[in-house]
C-alpha positions as CSV (number, residue, x, y, z in Angstrom):
1,X,1.1,77.6,-91.6
2,X,4.8,77.0,-91.7
3,X,6.3,74.4,-89.4
4,X,8.5,75.9,-86.7
5,X,11.7,74.1,-85.7
6,X,13.4,74.5,-82.3
7,X,17.1,73.6,-82.5
8,X,19.2,72.6,-79.5
9,X,23.0,72.8,-79.8
10,X,26.1,72.6,-77.7
11,X,28.9,73.3,-80.2
12,X,29.9,74.7,-83.5
13,X,26.5,74.2,-85.2
14,X,27.5,72.9,-88.6
15,X,24.4,70.8,-88.7
16,X,22.4,73.9,-87.8
17,X,24.0,75.6,-90.8
18,X,23.1,72.8,-93.1
19,X,19.5,73.1,-92.0
20,X,19.6,76.9,-92.5
21,X,21.0,76.4,-96.0
22,X,18.3,73.9,-96.9
23,X,15.6,76.3,-95.8
24,X,17.3,79.1,-97.9
25,X,17.4,76.8,-100.9
26,X,13.7,76.0,-100.5
27,X,14.4,72.3,-100.1
28,X,13.2,72.3,-96.5
29,X,9.9,74.1,-96.1
30,X,10.1,75.2,-92.4
31,X,11.3,78.1,-90.3
32,X,13.7,78.0,-87.3
33,X,11.8,79.6,-84.5
34,X,14.6,79.5,-81.9
35,X,18.1,78.1,-81.2
36,X,19.0,77.2,-77.7
37,X,22.4,76.2,-76.3
38,X,23.6,74.9,-73.0
39,X,27.1,76.2,-73.8
40,X,27.5,80.0,-73.7
41,X,30.2,80.3,-76.3
42,X,28.8,77.7,-78.8
43,X,29.6,79.0,-82.2
44,X,26.2,77.7,-83.4
45,X,24.6,80.7,-81.5
46,X,26.7,83.1,-83.7
47,X,25.5,81.3,-86.8
48,X,21.9,81.7,-85.7
49,X,22.4,85.4,-84.8
50,X,23.8,86.1,-88.3
51,X,20.4,84.9,-89.7
52,X,18.4,86.9,-87.1
53,X,17.2,83.8,-85.5
54,X,16.4,84.2,-81.7
55,X,19.0,82.5,-79.5
56,X,19.1,81.6,-75.9
57,X,21.9,80.3,-73.6
58,X,20.3,78.1,-70.8
59,X,23.1,76.9,-68.5
60,X,22.1,73.5,-67.1
61,X,24.5,74.0,-64.2
62,X,22.3,76.7,-62.7
63,X,19.3,74.3,-62.2
64,X,18.8,72.0,-59.3
65,X,17.6,69.1,-61.5
66,X,17.6,68.0,-65.1
67,X,13.8,68.4,-65.1
68,X,14.0,72.0,-64.0
69,X,16.4,72.7,-66.8
70,X,14.2,71.0,-69.3
71,X,11.2,72.9,-68.1
72,X,13.0,76.1,-69.0
73,X,13.8,74.8,-72.4
74,X,10.2,73.7,-73.0
75,X,9.0,77.1,-71.9
76,X,11.1,78.8,-74.5
77,X,10.2,76.3,-77.2
78,X,6.5,76.8,-76.5
79,X,6.9,80.6,-76.4
80,X,8.2,80.4,-80.0
81,X,5.5,78.0,-81.2
82,X,7.9,75.2,-82.0
83,X,6.4,72.1,-83.6
84,X,9.5,70.0,-84.0
85,X,12.6,69.8,-81.8
86,X,16.0,69.1,-83.5
87,X,19.0,67.9,-81.5
88,X,21.9,69.2,-83.6
89,X,24.9,68.3,-81.6
90,X,23.2,68.8,-78.3
91,X,25.4,67.1,-75.7
92,X,22.7,66.5,-73.1
93,X,20.6,63.4,-72.6
94,X,17.0,64.5,-72.5
95,X,14.5,62.8,-70.2
96,X,11.0,61.2,-70.5
97,X,9.6,64.5,-69.3
98,X,10.9,66.4,-72.2
99,X,10.0,63.7,-74.7
100,X,6.4,63.6,-73.5
101,X,6.0,67.2,-74.5
102,X,7.0,66.4,-78.1
103,X,6.1,62.8,-78.9
104,X,7.5,61.6,-82.2
105,X,8.6,65.2,-82.8
106,X,12.2,65.1,-81.6
107,X,15.0,64.1,-84.1
108,X,18.6,63.4,-83.3
109,X,21.6,62.8,-85.5
110,X,24.4,60.4,-84.3
111,X,27.8,59.9,-86.0
112,X,27.6,56.2,-86.4
113,X,25.5,53.5,-88.0
114,X,23.2,52.7,-85.1
115,X,22.8,50.5,-83.2
116,X,26.6,50.4,-83.3
117,X,28.7,52.8,-81.2
118,X,26.2,54.6,-79.1
119,X,27.2,57.4,-76.8
120,X,30.1,59.8,-76.8
121,X,32.7,60.0,-79.6
122,X,31.3,57.3,-81.8
123,X,33.9,58.1,-84.5
124,X,36.8,57.3,-82.1
125,X,35.0,54.1,-81.1
126,X,34.6,53.1,-84.7
127,X,38.3,53.7,-85.6
128,X,39.5,51.9,-82.5
129,X,37.2,48.9,-83.1
130,X,38.5,48.6,-86.7
131,X,35.2,48.6,-88.6
132,X,35.3,48.9,-92.3
133,X,32.2,51.0,-92.7
134,X,30.9,53.8,-90.5
135,X,28.5,56.7,-91.0
136,X,25.6,58.6,-89.6
137,X,22.0,58.0,-88.4
138,X,19.0,60.3,-88.0
139,X,16.4,58.8,-85.6
140,X,13.5,59.7,-83.5
141,X,14.4,60.3,-79.8
142,X,12.9,57.9,-77.2
143,X,13.6,57.1,-73.6
144,X,16.9,55.3,-74.4
145,X,20.2,57.0,-75.5
146,X,20.8,56.8,-79.3
147,X,17.8,54.6,-79.7
148,X,14.4,55.3,-81.2
149,X,13.1,54.5,-84.7
150,X,15.7,55.1,-87.5
151,X,14.7,57.4,-90.3
152,X,17.8,57.5,-92.6
153,X,21.4,56.4,-92.5
154,X,24.5,57.1,-94.5
155,X,27.6,54.9,-94.7
156,X,31.1,55.5,-95.8
157,X,34.3,53.5,-95.8
158,X,36.8,53.5,-93.0
159,X,40.5,53.5,-94.2
160,X,43.2,51.7,-92.4
161,X,45.1,54.9,-91.8
162,X,42.1,57.0,-90.8
163,X,42.4,59.0,-87.6
164,X,39.4,59.9,-85.5
165,X,39.4,63.3,-87.2
166,X,39.6,61.9,-90.7
167,X,36.5,59.8,-90.1
168,X,34.7,62.5,-88.3
169,X,35.1,64.9,-91.1
170,X,33.9,62.4,-93.7
171,X,30.8,61.5,-91.6
172,X,30.0,65.2,-91.1
173,X,29.5,65.6,-94.8
174,X,27.0,62.8,-94.7
175,X,25.2,64.4,-91.7
176,X,24.8,67.7,-93.5
177,X,22.8,65.9,-96.3
178,X,20.7,63.4,-94.4
179,X,19.6,65.6,-91.5
180,X,17.7,68.2,-93.5
181,X,16.2,65.4,-95.6
182,X,14.9,63.6,-92.5
183,X,13.5,66.9,-91.1
184,X,11.8,67.6,-94.4
185,X,10.1,64.2,-94.5
186,X,8.8,64.8,-90.9
187,X,7.6,68.3,-91.8
188,X,5.8,66.9,-94.8
189,X,4.1,64.2,-92.7
190,X,5.6,61.5,-94.8
191,X,7.2,59.3,-92.0
192,X,5.1,56.4,-90.8
193,X,6.3,54.6,-87.6
194,X,5.5,51.0,-87.1
195,X,7.0,49.7,-83.9
196,X,10.7,50.5,-84.2
197,X,10.6,50.7,-88.0
198,X,9.9,53.8,-90.2
199,X,8.6,54.0,-93.7
200,X,8.7,57.0,-96.0
201,X,5.4,57.6,-97.8
202,X,5.5,58.4,-101.5
203,X,9.3,57.8,-101.5
204,X,11.1,58.9,-104.6
205,X,13.8,56.4,-105.5
206,X,16.0,58.7,-107.4
207,X,19.5,58.2,-105.8
208,X,21.3,61.5,-105.4
209,X,23.7,60.2,-102.8
210,X,26.9,61.3,-104.5
211,X,28.8,63.7,-102.3
212,X,31.7,65.7,-103.7
213,X,35.2,65.1,-102.3
214,X,33.8,62.2,-100.3
215,X,34.5,58.5,-100.6
216,X,31.7,56.6,-102.3
217,X,28.8,56.4,-99.8
218,X,25.5,54.7,-99.5
219,X,22.4,56.6,-98.2
220,X,19.2,54.8,-97.5
221,X,16.4,55.8,-98.1
222,X,17.9,57.7,-101.0
223,X,18.1,61.4,-100.9
224,X,15.5,63.3,-102.9
225,X,15.8,66.3,-105.2
226,X,17.3,69.3,-103.4
227,X,19.1,67.4,-100.7
């Protein structure tokens, strides 16, 4: 039985597109059951519709509480038989109530090397702080913001003249590689969690971290064939 993904978005959906592409290539053996956005004009909804994926706009402003809004999301996810929830640029903090419905089955991607630069606009934070390396992190979602066991991270250099947009574009290319890889490991049941640490079962150490037109980067654990 194929694993069903439910993807929550708020924006352009480039990470959603990378997941769609990985499924089409056969690298990620899963189906996207539904895409839900809390923003009506999010371009990610158009991306999903082009692939005949069911979409929903669920406006959080129309609900009295965060829990009421999340109850609607959970209802939709359950209606589509979703096994794993993917936060792909979803700009809402989810609560313990939501997390309890999908324990260790919710993944998020954050544009920084956690635990550094949590919260909004991590790329801007990194540039203003003057770090020499930045990147992206895929992690399990827990009760704290941008917390939870880390699955995979990718790092790239930060140039002295980088703007927030320069760095964001570079990090996005890493995100598009590491997010489908992390989802694949979870779908295959290969992620073992021990406290706040994760381990990949039967990890293949062939390093395929080279990314075209991107500064040299480090990805750990290494990407596997197809990602």
